[in-house]
Structure formats: C-alpha cells, structure tokens
CHARMM-style PDB file with segment names, atoms N, HN, CA, C and O in Angstrom:
ATOM      1  N   MET     1      20.617  66.093  55.477  1.00  0.00      PROA
ATOM      2  CA  MET     1      20.332  65.266  56.682  1.00  0.00      PROA
ATOM      3  C   MET     1      19.744  63.853  55.829  1.00  0.00      PROA
ATOM      4  O   MET     1      18.773  63.603  55.115  1.00  0.00      PROA
ATOM      5  N   SER     2      20.952  63.094  56.362  1.00  0.00      PROA
ATOM      6  HN  SER     2      21.741  63.296  56.942  1.00  0.00      PROA
ATOM      7  CA  SER     2      20.583  61.587  56.100  1.00  0.00      PROA
ATOM      8  C   SER     2      19.574  60.654  57.323  1.00  0.00      PROA
ATOM      9  O   SER     2      19.390  60.933  58.508  1.00  0.00      PROA
ATOM     10  N   HSD     3      19.136  59.689  56.661  1.00  0.00      PROA
ATOM     11  HN  HSD     3      19.285  59.462  55.699  1.00  0.00      PROA
ATOM     12  CA  HSD     3      18.123  59.071  57.391  1.00  0.00      PROA
ATOM     13  C   HSD     3      19.125  58.847  58.816  1.00  0.00      PROA
ATOM     14  O   HSD     3      18.638  59.133  59.910  1.00  0.00      PROA
ATOM     15  N   GLU     4      19.910  58.556  58.766  1.00  0.00      PROA
ATOM     16  HN  GLU     4      20.305  58.323  57.877  1.00  0.00      PROA
ATOM     17  CA  GLU     4      20.810  58.143  59.859  1.00  0.00      PROA
ATOM     18  C   GLU     4      20.682  59.051  61.053  1.00  0.00      PROA
ATOM     19  O   GLU     4      20.136  58.811  62.130  1.00  0.00      PROA
ATOM     20  N   MET     5      21.372  60.276  60.595  1.00  0.00      PROA
ATOM     21  HN  MET     5      21.815  60.470  59.721  1.00  0.00      PROA
ATOM     22  CA  MET     5      21.549  61.538  61.486  1.00  0.00      PROA
ATOM     23  C   MET     5      20.314  62.297  62.161  1.00  0.00      PROA
ATOM     24  O   MET     5      20.221  62.873  63.244  1.00  0.00      PROA
ATOM     25  N   GLU     6      19.173  62.033  60.865  1.00  0.00      PROA
ATOM     26  HN  GLU     6      19.249  61.565  59.985  1.00  0.00      PROA
ATOM     27  CA  GLU     6      17.950  62.253  61.809  1.00  0.00      PROA
ATOM     28  C   GLU     6      17.671  61.294  62.703  1.00  0.00      PROA
ATOM     29  O   GLU     6      16.940  61.818  63.544  1.00  0.00      PROA
ATOM     30  N   MET     7      17.880  60.062  62.999  1.00  0.00      PROA
ATOM     31  HN  MET     7      18.474  59.636  62.317  1.00  0.00      PROA
ATOM     32  CA  MET     7      17.485  58.945  63.430  1.00  0.00      PROA
ATOM     33  C   MET     7      18.356  59.106  64.962  1.00  0.00      PROA
ATOM     34  O   MET     7      17.732  58.791  65.976  1.00  0.00      PROA
ATOM     35  N   GLU     8      19.595  59.529  65.085  1.00  0.00      PROA
ATOM     36  HN  GLU     8      20.101  59.785  64.261  1.00  0.00      PROA
ATOM     37  CA  GLU     8      20.634  60.110  65.855  1.00  0.00      PROA
ATOM     38  C   GLU     8      19.999  61.123  66.782  1.00  0.00      PROA
ATOM     39  O   GLU     8      19.725  60.754  67.924  1.00  0.00      PROA
ATOM     40  N   ASP     9      19.815  61.992  66.518  1.00  0.00      PROA
ATOM     41  HN  ASP     9      20.038  62.292  65.591  1.00  0.00      PROA
ATOM     42  CA  ASP     9      18.955  63.482  66.991  1.00  0.00      PROA
ATOM     43  C   ASP     9      17.676  63.125  67.293  1.00  0.00      PROA
ATOM     44  O   ASP     9      17.176  64.032  67.959  1.00  0.00      PROA
ATOM     45  N   PHE    10      16.793  62.091  67.088  1.00  0.00      PROA
ATOM     46  HN  PHE    10      17.200  61.354  66.547  1.00  0.00      PROA
ATOM     47  CA  PHE    10      16.019  61.588  67.240  1.00  0.00      PROA
ATOM     48  C   PHE    10      16.170  61.127  68.458  1.00  0.00      PROA
ATOM     49  O   PHE    10      15.356  61.422  69.333  1.00  0.00      PROA
ATOM     50  N   VAL    11      17.067  60.457  68.661  1.00  0.00      PROA
ATOM     51  HN  VAL    11      17.729  60.217  67.950  1.00  0.00      PROA
ATOM     52  CA  VAL    11      17.257  59.224  69.538  1.00  0.00      PROA
ATOM     53  C   VAL    11      17.941  60.790  71.133  1.00  0.00      PROA
ATOM     54  O   VAL    11      17.324  61.135  72.140  1.00  0.00      PROA
ATOM     55  N   ARG    12      19.108  61.199  70.707  1.00  0.00      PROA
ATOM     56  HN  ARG    12      19.610  60.918  69.889  1.00  0.00      PROA
ATOM     57  CA  ARG    12      19.492  62.348  71.179  1.00  0.00      PROA
ATOM     58  C   ARG    12      18.270  63.378  72.495  1.00  0.00      PROA
ATOM     59  O   ARG    12      18.184  63.726  73.673  1.00  0.00      PROA
ATOM     60  N   LEU    13      17.576  63.438  71.174  1.00  0.00      PROA
ATOM     61  HN  LEU    13      17.646  63.155  70.218  1.00  0.00      PROA
ATOM     62  CA  LEU    13      16.390  64.370  72.198  1.00  0.00      PROA
ATOM     63  C   LEU    13      15.763  64.005  72.848  1.00  0.00      PROA
ATOM     64  O   LEU    13      15.578  64.757  73.805  1.00  0.00      PROA
ATOM     65  N   LYS    14      15.007  62.719  72.875  1.00  0.00      PROA
ATOM     66  HN  LYS    14      15.157  62.108  72.098  1.00  0.00      PROA
ATOM     67  CA  LYS    14      14.510  61.692  73.575  1.00  0.00      PROA
ATOM     68  C   LYS    14      15.345  61.173  75.083  1.00  0.00      PROA
ATOM     69  O   LYS    14      15.045  61.134  76.276  1.00  0.00      PROA
ATOM     70  N   ASP    15      16.402  60.861  74.345  1.00  0.00      PROA
ATOM     71  HN  ASP    15      16.645  60.893  73.376  1.00  0.00      PROA
ATOM     72  CA  ASP    15      17.287  60.346  76.253  1.00  0.00      PROA
ATOM     73  C   ASP    15      17.664  62.326  76.453  1.00  0.00      PROA
ATOM     74  O   ASP    15      18.674  62.680  77.061  1.00  0.00      PROA
ATOM     75  N   ALA    16      17.068  62.955  76.082  1.00  0.00      PROA
ATOM     76  HN  ALA    16      16.248  62.667  75.588  1.00  0.00      PROA
ATOM     77  CA  ALA    16      17.570  64.381  76.948  1.00  0.00      PROA
ATOM     78  C   ALA    16      16.308  64.612  77.917  1.00  0.00      PROA
ATOM     79  O   ALA    16      16.443  64.921  79.101  1.00  0.00      PROA
ATOM     80  N   GLU    17      14.615  64.362  77.054  1.00  0.00      PROA
ATOM     81  HN  GLU    17      14.505  64.111  76.092  1.00  0.00      PROA
ATOM     82  CA  GLU    17      13.435  64.218  77.452  1.00  0.00      PROA
ATOM     83  C   GLU    17      13.673  63.211  78.666  1.00  0.00      PROA
ATOM     84  O   GLU    17      13.458  63.699  79.776  1.00  0.00      PROA
ATOM     85  N   ILE    18      13.928  62.384  78.640  1.00  0.00      PROA
ATOM     86  HN  ILE    18      14.102  61.987  77.739  1.00  0.00      PROA
ATOM     87  CA  ILE    18      14.399  61.090  79.563  1.00  0.00      PROA
ATOM     88  C   ILE    18      14.922  61.808  80.931  1.00  0.00      PROA
ATOM     89  O   ILE    18      14.248  62.059  81.930  1.00  0.00      PROA
ATOM     90  N   ALA    19      16.477  62.106  80.682  1.00  0.00      PROA
ATOM     91  HN  ALA    19      17.025  61.902  79.871  1.00  0.00      PROA
ATOM     92  CA  ALA    19      16.752  62.872  81.744  1.00  0.00      PROA
ATOM     93  C   ALA    19      15.968  63.603  82.424  1.00  0.00      PROA
ATOM     94  O   ALA    19      15.658  63.185  83.539  1.00  0.00      PROA
ATOM     95  N   ALA    20      15.504  64.702  82.031  1.00  0.00      PROA
ATOM     96  HN  ALA    20      15.755  65.042  81.125  1.00  0.00      PROA
ATOM     97  CA  ALA    20      14.872  65.704  81.988  1.00  0.00      PROA
ATOM     98  C   ALA    20      13.401  64.969  82.984  1.00  0.00      PROA
ATOM     99  O   ALA    20      13.386  65.402  84.137  1.00  0.00      PROA
ATOM    100  N   LEU    21      12.732  64.387  82.791  1.00  0.00      PROA
ATOM    101  HN  LEU    21      12.744  64.035  81.855  1.00  0.00      PROA
ATOM    102  CA  LEU    21      11.880  63.288  83.362  1.00  0.00      PROA
ATOM    103  C   LEU    21      11.818  62.662  84.572  1.00  0.00      PROA
ATOM    104  O   LEU    21      10.904  62.393  85.352  1.00  0.00      PROA
ATOM    105  N   ARG    22      13.642  62.398  84.539  1.00  0.00      PROA
ATOM    106  HN  ARG    22      14.384  62.617  83.905  1.00  0.00      PROA
ATOM    107  CA  ARG    22      13.907  61.333  85.743  1.00  0.00      PROA
ATOM    108  C   ARG    22      14.333  62.192  86.635  1.00  0.00      PROA
ATOM    109  O   ARG    22      14.241  61.860  87.817  1.00  0.00      PROA
ATOM    110  N   GLU    23      15.016  63.768  86.223  1.00  0.00      PROA
ATOM    111  HN  GLU    23      15.090  64.038  85.263  1.00  0.00      PROA
ATOM    112  CA  GLU    23      15.241  64.526  87.285  1.00  0.00      PROA
ATOM    113  C   GLU    23      13.623  65.179  87.628  1.00  0.00      PROA
ATOM    114  O   GLU    23      13.515  65.744  88.716  1.00  0.00      PROA
ATOM    115  N   GLN    24      12.794  65.136  87.031  1.00  0.00      PROA
ATOM    116  HN  GLN    24      12.882  64.677  86.146  1.00  0.00      PROA
ATOM    117  CA  GLN    24      11.768  65.840  87.609  1.00  0.00      PROA
ATOM    118  C   GLN    24      11.137  64.284  88.363  1.00  0.00      PROA
ATOM    119  O   GLN    24      10.951  64.394  89.574  1.00  0.00      PROA
ATOM    120  N   THR    25      10.968  63.575  88.054  1.00  0.00      PROA
ATOM    121  HN  THR    25      11.120  63.486  87.069  1.00  0.00      PROA
ATOM    122  CA  THR    25      10.637  62.386  89.286  1.00  0.00      PROA
ATOM    123  C   THR    25      11.732  62.053  90.707  1.00  0.00      PROA
ATOM    124  O   THR    25      11.493  61.596  91.825  1.00  0.00      PROA
ATOM    125  N   ASP    26      12.741  62.427  90.179  1.00  0.00      PROA
ATOM    126  HN  ASP    26      12.934  62.798  89.271  1.00  0.00      PROA
ATOM    127  CA  ASP    26      13.636  62.205  91.961  1.00  0.00      PROA
ATOM    128  C   ASP    26      13.045  63.804  92.363  1.00  0.00      PROA
ATOM    129  O   ASP    26      13.006  64.022  93.574  1.00  0.00      PROA
ATOM    130  N   ASN    27      12.715  64.610  91.715  1.00  0.00      PROA
ATOM    131  HN  ASN    27      12.746  64.434  90.731  1.00  0.00      PROA
ATOM    132  CA  ASN    27      12.533  65.955  93.189  1.00  0.00      PROA
ATOM    133  C   ASN    27      11.363  65.800  93.667  1.00  0.00      PROA
ATOM    134  O   ASN    27      11.201  66.170  94.830  1.00  0.00      PROA
ATOM    135  N   LEU    28      10.002  65.111  92.801  1.00  0.00      PROA
ATOM    136  HN  LEU    28      10.134  64.810  91.856  1.00  0.00      PROA
ATOM    137  CA  LEU    28       9.004  64.854  93.475  1.00  0.00      PROA
ATOM    138  C   LEU    28       9.270  63.824  94.308  1.00  0.00      PROA
ATOM    139  O   LEU    28       8.684  63.806  95.391  1.00  0.00      PROA
ATOM    140  N   VAL    29      10.183  62.786  93.977  1.00  0.00      PROA
ATOM    141  HN  VAL    29      10.659  62.800  93.098  1.00  0.00      PROA
ATOM    142  CA  VAL    29       9.964  62.023  95.323  1.00  0.00      PROA
ATOM    143  C   VAL    29      10.578  62.482  96.525  1.00  0.00      PROA
ATOM    144  O   VAL    29      10.089  62.138  97.601  1.00  0.00      PROA
ATOM    145  N   ALA    30      11.854  63.410  96.472  1.00  0.00      PROA
ATOM    146  HN  ALA    30      12.251  63.689  95.598  1.00  0.00      PROA
ATOM    147  CA  ALA    30      12.219  63.786  97.289  1.00  0.00      PROA
ATOM    148  C   ALA    30      11.380  64.920  98.544  1.00  0.00      PROA
ATOM    149  O   ALA    30      11.535  65.009  99.762  1.00  0.00      PROA
ATOM    150  N   MET    31      10.523  65.625  97.635  1.00  0.00      PROA
ATOM    151  HN  MET    31      10.397  65.553  96.646  1.00  0.00      PROA
ATOM    152  CA  MET    31       9.536  66.517  98.005  1.00  0.00      PROA
ATOM    153  C   MET    31       8.485  65.780  98.630  1.00  0.00      PROA
ATOM    154  O   MET    31       7.788  66.386  99.445  1.00  0.00      PROA
ATOM    155  N   ILE    32       8.282  64.740  98.422  1.00  0.00      PROA
ATOM    156  HN  ILE    32       8.847  64.248  97.760  1.00  0.00      PROA
ATOM    157  CA  ILE    32       7.029  63.416  98.819  1.00  0.00      PROA
ATOM    158  C   ILE    32       7.260  63.355 100.252  1.00  0.00      PROA
ATOM    159  O   ILE    32       6.589  63.756 101.204  1.00  0.00      PROA
ATOM    160  N   CYS    33       8.906  62.470 100.128  1.00  0.00      PROA
ATOM    161  HN  CYS    33       9.450  62.145  99.355  1.00  0.00      PROA
ATOM    162  CA  CYS    33       9.612  62.218 101.369  1.00  0.00      PROA
ATOM    163  C   CYS    33       9.428  62.888 102.458  1.00  0.00      PROA
ATOM    164  O   CYS    33       9.215  62.491 103.603  1.00  0.00      PROA
ATOM    165  N   GLY    34       9.563  64.386 101.842  1.00  0.00      PROA
ATOM    166  HN  GLY    34       9.736  64.708 100.912  1.00  0.00      PROA
ATOM    167  CA  GLY    34      10.326  65.240 103.066  1.00  0.00      PROA
ATOM    168  C   GLY    34       8.447  65.880 103.527  1.00  0.00      PROA
ATOM    169  O   GLY    34       8.195  66.331 104.644  1.00  0.00      PROA
ATOM    170  N   LYS    35       7.597  65.788 102.629  1.00  0.00      PROA
ATOM    171  HN  LYS    35       7.802  65.422 101.721  1.00  0.00      PROA
ATOM    172  CA  LYS    35       6.499  65.553 103.281  1.00  0.00      PROA
ATOM    173  C   LYS    35       5.898  65.012 104.109  1.00  0.00      PROA
ATOM    174  O   LYS    35       5.235  65.386 105.076  1.00  0.00      PROA
ATOM    175  N   ASP    36       6.304  63.573 103.453  1.00  0.00      PROA
ATOM    176  HN  ASP    36       6.843  63.270 102.668  1.00  0.00      PROA
ATOM    177  CA  ASP    36       5.785  62.539 104.630  1.00  0.00      PROA
ATOM    178  C   ASP    36       6.478  62.429 105.957  1.00  0.00      PROA
ATOM    179  O   ASP    36       5.876  61.804 106.831  1.00  0.00      PROA
ATOM    180  N   ARG    37       7.678  62.951 106.246  1.00  0.00      PROA
ATOM    181  HN  ARG    37       8.167  63.459 105.536  1.00  0.00      PROA
ATOM    182  CA  ARG    37       8.703  63.135 107.640  1.00  0.00      PROA
ATOM    183  C   ARG    37       7.977  64.476 108.144  1.00  0.00      PROA
ATOM    184  O   ARG    37       8.123  64.684 109.349  1.00  0.00      PROA
ATOM    185  N   GLU    38       6.986  65.714 107.215  1.00  0.00      PROA
ATOM    186  HN  GLU    38       6.867  65.544 106.237  1.00  0.00      PROA
ATOM    187  CA  GLU    38       6.479  66.462 108.349  1.00  0.00      PROA
ATOM    188  C   GLU    38       5.384  66.159 108.791  1.00  0.00      PROA
ATOM    189  O   GLU    38       4.966  66.549 109.881  1.00  0.00      PROA
ATOM    190  N   ILE    39       4.634  65.264 107.839  1.00  0.00      PROA
ATOM    191  HN  ILE    39       4.974  64.948 106.954  1.00  0.00      PROA
ATOM    192  CA  ILE    39       3.560  64.212 107.992  1.00  0.00      PROA
ATOM    193  C   ILE    39       3.871  63.650 109.464  1.00  0.00      PROA
ATOM    194  O   ILE    39       3.458  64.171 110.500  1.00  0.00      PROA
ATOM    195  N   SER    40       4.553  62.664 109.395  1.00  0.00      PROA
ATOM    196  HN  SER    40       4.888  62.240 108.553  1.00  0.00      PROA
ATOM    197  CA  SER    40       4.882  62.181 111.136  1.00  0.00      PROA
ATOM    198  C   SER    40       5.005  62.650 111.996  1.00  0.00      PROA
ATOM    199  O   SER    40       4.544  62.139 113.017  1.00  0.00      PROA
ATOM    200  N   SER    41       5.872  64.194 112.058  1.00  0.00      PROA
ATOM    201  HN  SER    41       6.247  64.610 111.229  1.00  0.00      PROA
ATOM    202  CA  SER    41       5.938  64.897 113.194  1.00  0.00      PROA
ATOM    203  C   SER    41       4.611  65.178 113.642  1.00  0.00      PROA
ATOM    204  O   SER    41       4.071  64.727 114.652  1.00  0.00      PROA
ATOM    205  N   LEU    42       3.979  66.229 112.516  1.00  0.00      PROA
ATOM    206  HN  LEU    42       4.418  66.595 111.696  1.00  0.00      PROA
ATOM    207  CA  LEU    42       2.658  66.429 112.884  1.00  0.00      PROA
ATOM    208  C   LEU    42       2.035  65.227 113.870  1.00  0.00      PROA
ATOM    209  O   LEU    42       1.856  65.201 115.088  1.00  0.00      PROA
ATOM    210  N   THR    43       1.833  64.437 113.025  1.00  0.00      PROA
ATOM    211  HN  THR    43       1.978  64.458 112.036  1.00  0.00      PROA
ATOM    212  CA  THR    43       1.033  63.183 113.571  1.00  0.00      PROA
ATOM    213  C   THR    43       1.487  63.104 115.276  1.00  0.00      PROA
ATOM    214  O   THR    43       0.696  63.148 116.219  1.00  0.00      PROA
ATOM    215  N   GLU    44       3.199  62.957 115.371  1.00  0.00      PROA
ATOM    216  HN  GLU    44       3.842  62.921 114.606  1.00  0.00      PROA
ATOM    217  CA  GLU    44       3.465  62.360 116.826  1.00  0.00      PROA
ATOM    218  C   GLU    44       3.205  63.924 117.970  1.00  0.00      PROA
ATOM    219  O   GLU    44       2.869  63.774 119.144  1.00  0.00      PROA
ATOM    220  N   ARG    45       3.380  64.988 117.498  1.00  0.00      PROA
ATOM    221  HN  ARG    45       3.653  65.109 116.543  1.00  0.00      PROA
ATOM    222  CA  ARG    45       2.557  66.233 118.062  1.00  0.00      PROA
ATOM    223  C   ARG    45       1.597  65.645 118.575  1.00  0.00      PROA
ATOM    224  O   ARG    45       1.524  65.186 119.715  1.00  0.00      PROA
ATOM    225  N   LEU    46       0.684  65.636 117.600  1.00  0.00      PROA
ATOM    226  HN  LEU    46       0.744  66.009 116.674  1.00  0.00      PROA
ATOM    227  CA  LEU    46      -1.021  65.662 117.549  1.00  0.00      PROA
ATOM    228  C   LEU    46      -0.894  64.724 118.997  1.00  0.00      PROA
ATOM    229  O   LEU    46      -1.483  65.148 119.992  1.00  0.00      PROA
ATOM    230  N   ASN    47      -0.145  63.499 119.080  1.00  0.00      PROA
ATOM    231  HN  ASN    47       0.333  63.155 118.273  1.00  0.00      PROA
ATOM    232  CA  ASN    47      -0.662  62.365 119.729  1.00  0.00      PROA
ATOM    233  C   ASN    47      -0.671  62.765 120.944  1.00  0.00      PROA
ATOM    234  O   ASN    47      -1.554  62.580 121.782  1.00  0.00      PROA
ATOM    235  N   ARG    48       0.782  63.582 121.105  1.00  0.00      PROA
ATOM    236  HN  ARG    48       1.499  63.733 120.425  1.00  0.00      PROA
ATOM    237  CA  ARG    48       1.206  64.276 122.375  1.00  0.00      PROA
ATOM    238  C   ARG    48       0.411  65.144 122.859  1.00  0.00      PROA
ATOM    239  O   ARG    48       0.352  65.339 124.073  1.00  0.00      PROA
ATOM    240  N   MET    49      -0.177  65.667 122.162  1.00  0.00      PROA
ATOM    241  HN  MET    49      -0.129  65.508 121.176  1.00  0.00      PROA
ATOM    242  CA  MET    49      -1.314  66.810 122.836  1.00  0.00      PROA
ATOM    243  C   MET    49      -2.797  66.014 122.705  1.00  0.00      PROA
ATOM    244  O   MET    49      -3.639  66.789 123.160  1.00  0.00      PROA
ATOM    245  N   THR    50      -3.197  65.235 122.425  1.00  0.00      PROA
ATOM    246  HN  THR    50      -2.513  64.605 122.055  1.00  0.00      PROA
ATOM    247  CA  THR    50      -4.057  64.234 123.050  1.00  0.00      PROA
ATOM    248  C   THR    50      -3.730  63.920 123.872  1.00  0.00      PROA
ATOM    249  O   THR    50      -4.483  64.133 124.823  1.00  0.00      PROA
ATOM    250  N   VAL    51      -2.539  63.264 124.147  1.00  0.00      PROA
ATOM    251  HN  VAL    51      -1.927  63.091 123.374  1.00  0.00      PROA
ATOM    252  CA  VAL    51      -2.424  62.684 125.742  1.00  0.00      PROA
ATOM    253  C   VAL    51      -2.578  63.765 126.486  1.00  0.00      PROA
ATOM    254  O   VAL    51      -3.450  63.568 127.332  1.00  0.00      PROA
ATOM    255  N   ALA    52      -2.282  64.439 126.522  1.00  0.00      PROA
ATOM    256  HN  ALA    52      -1.573  64.599 125.834  1.00  0.00      PROA
ATOM    257  CA  ALA    52      -1.556  65.751 127.527  1.00  0.00      PROA
ATOM    258  C   ALA    52      -3.687  66.159 127.692  1.00  0.00      PROA
ATOM    259  O   ALA    52      -4.238  65.785 128.727  1.00  0.00      PROA
ATOM    260  N   LEU    53      -4.392  66.761 126.779  1.00  0.00      PROA
ATOM    261  HN  LEU    53      -3.944  67.065 125.938  1.00  0.00      PROA
ATOM    262  CA  LEU    53      -5.576  66.571 126.573  1.00  0.00      PROA
ATOM    263  C   LEU    53      -6.278  65.436 127.926  1.00  0.00      PROA
ATOM    264  O   LEU    53      -6.737  65.763 129.021  1.00  0.00      PROA
ATOM    265  N   ASP    54      -6.153  64.288 127.419  1.00  0.00      PROA
ATOM    266  HN  ASP    54      -5.781  64.022 126.530  1.00  0.00      PROA
ATOM    267  CA  ASP    54      -6.997  63.215 128.069  1.00  0.00      PROA
ATOM    268  C   ASP    54      -6.431  63.259 129.466  1.00  0.00      PROA
ATOM    269  O   ASP    54      -7.153  62.825 130.364  1.00  0.00      PROA
ATOM    270  N   ASP    55      -5.293  63.703 129.755  1.00  0.00      PROA
ATOM    271  HN  ASP    55      -4.707  64.055 129.026  1.00  0.00      PROA
ATOM    272  CA  ASP    55      -4.951  63.994 131.531  1.00  0.00      PROA
ATOM    273  C   ASP    55      -5.455  65.169 132.422  1.00  0.00      PROA
ATOM    274  O   ASP    55      -5.494  65.264 133.649  1.00  0.00      PROA
ATOM    275  N   ALA    56      -5.961  66.346 131.090  1.00  0.00      PROA
ATOM    276  HN  ALA    56      -5.928  66.269 130.093  1.00  0.00      PROA
ATOM    277  CA  ALA    56      -6.667  67.654 131.291  1.00  0.00      PROA
ATOM    278  C   ALA    56      -7.963  67.109 131.737  1.00  0.00      PROA
ATOM    279  O   ALA    56      -8.658  67.337 132.727  1.00  0.00      PROA
ATOM    280  N   LEU    57      -8.078  66.387 130.801  1.00  0.00      PROA
ATOM    281  HN  LEU    57      -7.513  66.202 129.997  1.00  0.00      PROA
ATOM    282  CA  LEU    57      -9.929  65.822 130.749  1.00  0.00      PROA
ATOM    283  C   LEU    57      -9.827  65.022 132.214  1.00  0.00      PROA
ATOM    284  O   LEU    57     -10.679  65.427 133.005  1.00  0.00      PROA
ATOM    285  N   GLY    58      -9.214  64.280 132.583  1.00  0.00      PROA
ATOM    286  HN  GLY    58      -8.522  63.951 131.941  1.00  0.00      PROA
ATOM    287  CA  GLY    58      -9.142  63.628 133.982  1.00  0.00      PROA
ATOM    288  C   GLY    58      -8.687  63.702 135.305  1.00  0.00      PROA
ATOM    289  O   GLY    58      -8.711  62.898 136.236  1.00  0.00      PROA
ATOM    290  N   ILE    59      -8.201  65.021 135.162  1.00  0.00      PROA
ATOM    291  HN  ILE    59      -8.181  65.675 134.405  1.00  0.00      PROA
ATOM    292  CA  ILE    59      -8.052  66.216 136.593  1.00  0.00      PROA
ATOM    293  C   ILE    59      -9.361  67.001 136.627  1.00  0.00      PROA
ATOM    294  O   ILE    59      -9.818  67.336 137.720  1.00  0.00      PROA
ATOM    295  N   VAL    60      -9.956  67.298 135.550  1.00  0.00      PROA
ATOM    296  HN  VAL    60      -9.584  67.026 134.662  1.00  0.00      PROA
ATOM    297  CA  VAL    60     -10.882  68.301 135.361  1.00  0.00      PROA
ATOM    298  C   VAL    60     -12.311  67.137 136.011  1.00  0.00      PROA
ATOM    299  O   VAL    60     -13.091  67.459 136.907  1.00  0.00      PROA
ATOM    300  N   ARG    61     -12.318  65.941 135.342  1.00  0.00      PROA
ATOM    301  HN  ARG    61     -11.685  65.679 134.613  1.00  0.00      PROA
ATOM    302  CA  ARG    61     -13.381  65.049 136.074  1.00  0.00      PROA
ATOM    303  C   ARG    61     -13.261  64.616 137.892  1.00  0.00      PROA
ATOM    304  O   ARG    61     -14.065  64.475 138.813  1.00  0.00      PROA
ATOM    305  N   GLY    62     -11.988  64.535 137.740  1.00  0.00      PROA
ATOM    306  HN  GLY    62     -11.335  64.649 136.992  1.00  0.00      PROA
ATOM    307  CA  GLY    62     -11.526  64.246 139.177  1.00  0.00      PROA
ATOM    308  C   GLY    62     -12.176  65.512 140.069  1.00  0.00      PROA
ATOM    309  O   GLY    62     -12.998  65.335 140.968  1.00  0.00      PROA
ATOM    310  N   MET    63     -11.720  66.658 139.708  1.00  0.00      PROA
ATOM    311  HN  MET    63     -11.052  66.801 138.978  1.00  0.00      PROA
ATOM    312  CA  MET    63     -12.035  68.133 141.008  1.00  0.00      PROA
ATOM    313  C   MET    63     -13.967  67.979 140.289  1.00  0.00      PROA
ATOM    314  O   MET    63     -14.929  68.078 141.051  1.00  0.00      PROA
ATOM    315  N   ARG    64     -14.058  67.835 139.386  1.00  0.00      PROA
ATOM    316  HN  ARG    64     -13.277  67.755 138.767  1.00  0.00      PROA
ATOM    317  CA  ARG    64     -15.683  67.988 139.841  1.00  0.00      PROA
ATOM    318  C   ARG    64     -15.965  67.121 140.013  1.00  0.00      PROA
ATOM    319  O   ARG    64     -17.178  67.274 140.157  1.00  0.00      PROA
ATOM    320  N   ALA    65     -15.633  65.471 140.220  1.00  0.00      PROA
ATOM    321  HN  ALA    65     -14.648  65.347 140.103  1.00  0.00      PROA
ATOM    322  CA  ALA    65     -15.997  64.621 141.355  1.00  0.00      PROA
ATOM    323  C   ALA    65     -16.006  65.332 142.718  1.00  0.00      PROA
ATOM    324  O   ALA    65     -17.024  65.754 143.267  1.00  0.00      PROA
ATOM    325  N   ARG    66     -14.829  65.411 143.171  1.00  0.00      PROA
ATOM    326  HN  ARG    66     -14.002  65.068 142.725  1.00  0.00      PROA
ATOM    327  CA  ARG    66     -14.627  66.125 144.296  1.00  0.00      PROA
ATOM    328  C   ARG    66     -16.226  66.970 144.711  1.00  0.00      PROA
ATOM    329  O   ARG    66     -17.200  66.622 145.378  1.00  0.00      PROA
ATOM    330  N   LEU    67     -15.905  68.127 143.989  1.00  0.00      PROA
ATOM    331  HN  LEU    67     -15.114  68.409 143.447  1.00  0.00      PROA
ATOM    332  CA  LEU    67     -16.673  69.095 143.892  1.00  0.00      PROA
ATOM    333  C   LEU    67     -18.133  68.817 144.195  1.00  0.00      PROA
ATOM    334  O   LEU    67     -18.793  69.711 144.725  1.00  0.00      PROA
ATOM    335  N   GLU    68     -18.678  67.676 143.908  1.00  0.00      PROA
ATOM    336  HN  GLU    68     -18.142  66.950 143.477  1.00  0.00      PROA
ATOM    337  CA  GLU    68     -20.527  66.949 143.684  1.00  0.00      PROA
ATOM    338  C   GLU    68     -20.249  66.401 144.989  1.00  0.00      PROA
ATOM    339  O   GLU    68     -21.206  66.499 145.757  1.00  0.00      PROA
ATOM    340  N   ALA    69     -18.834  65.649 145.640  1.00  0.00      PROA
ATOM    341  HN  ALA    69     -18.056  65.569 145.016  1.00  0.00      PROA
ATOM    342  CA  ALA    69     -19.326  65.336 146.757  1.00  0.00      PROA
ATOM    343  C   ALA    69     -18.883  65.927 148.018  1.00  0.00      PROA
ATOM    344  O   ALA    69     -18.500  65.213 148.945  1.00  0.00      PROA
ATOM    345  N   LEU    70     -18.926  67.377 148.101  1.00  0.00      PROA
ATOM    346  HN  LEU    70     -19.237  67.957 147.348  1.00  0.00      PROA
ATOM    347  CA  LEU    70     -18.516  68.335 149.011  1.00  0.00      PROA
ATOM    348  C   LEU    70     -20.118  68.691 148.898  1.00  0.00      PROA
ATOM    349  O   LEU    70     -20.682  69.093 149.916  1.00  0.00      PROA
ATOM    350  N   ASP    71     -20.865  68.548 147.661  1.00  0.00      PROA
ATOM    351  HN  ASP    71     -20.407  68.221 146.834  1.00  0.00      PROA
ATOM    352  CA  ASP    71     -22.317  68.930 148.106  1.00  0.00      PROA
ATOM    353  C   ASP    71     -22.277  70.345 148.621  1.00  0.00      PROA
ATOM    354  O   ASP    71     -22.403  70.480 149.838  1.00  0.00      PROA
ATOM    355  N   LEU    72     -22.142  71.263 147.985  1.00  0.00      PROA
ATOM    356  HN  LEU    72     -22.039  71.154 146.996  1.00  0.00      PROA
ATOM    357  CA  LEU    72     -21.737  73.131 148.183  1.00  0.00      PROA
ATOM    358  C   LEU    72     -23.246  73.367 147.415  1.00  0.00      PROA
ATOM    359  OT1 LEU    72     -23.658  74.507 147.201  1.00  0.00      PROA
TER     360      LEU     72
END
C-alpha cells in the first residue's frame, strides 16, 4: 500500500471518528435541552406550590388569630 493510500485511509478513519463524535455531541445537546425544559417545568410547578402553601399559611395564621381573639 502506498503512503498516499495510507494517508487517505487515515483521513477517512478520522473523518468517520469526527462524524461519530458530532453525532454524540448532537445527542447530548438534545438530551441537555430536554432536561433543561424538564427542570424549567418542575421549577414552575414548585413556584406554584410555594404560592399555594403561602396562601394556606396565611389562612391558618388568620384562623389562629381569630381563635386567640375569642379567648376560649
């Protein structure tokens, strides 16, 4: 095999390796983007739950204040 053919084979091999790495990178980026959307969704849900808990705490505090005012 001539040196030129060896170099062509080497370049083809490296091109294939690069293509495989690009595909893996694209897959990882897609996975990260999906996780980012999932995290954003969960953060949104947690924020809504926090607001609901704050509302409930306000109601409980109000009821406690009324009970204390009745001095039973």
